[in-house]
N, C-alpha and C positions, 0 to 999 in steps of 0.2 A: 501495500500501498504506500511506504513514504519511498518508492519506487517511482511511482506511478505518483505521483502529487512533487515530487520532484521535478519532475519528466514535464512536466506544463507550468508549473514556475518558473523553469530555464526556458519554456516556448513562448511565455508570455512578457517574460522580457527579452530576451530576446530580437535581436530591428533589423533582419538582417528581409524581410518578408517588409515587411515598406520600406528602407529601403530597396528591395527589388520594385519593386514599384516605383517609387517615388520613380527613381531609373526613368524604368517603363513608358512611363507621362513624360517626363521632361522628352527623352527621344522622340514620342508622337507630335507633341510642340516642333520641335525644331525641323524631321523632317515635314512638315505639313504647311511648314515659313517657308522650307527652305522652296517648294513644289508650285506653292506663291509666285517667288520670288522669282522660277527659269520661267513657268509661264506668263509672269506679268514685263519678262525682261523678250521673252519669244514676240509676244502679239506685239511690243513696240518691231524688236528689230522687222518683223514681217512687215510687220504696217511702212518702216526706211525702206524697206526693199522696194516695193513696193509706190513708193511716189518714187525711188531715183529712178526703177523702171519704163515709167510712166513719163519721167520727164525729158531719158535719150530719145526714146519713143514719141516722144510728137517734136517735129520739125524746124527747123527755126531757120525765120529769114530774112 
């Protein structure tokens, strides 16, 4: 019985579980921010290349 009680106390005092959850949440937030930034940069680059293409295709006299 003492063995079970000591294991339960050790489990409740352990910080490995909450720390792993915190790292997982931080990783998920970092991935979301990176994906949003990559999408934004890609959209802006695509728009810029389209503008340049249109300017090059337009004949100037």
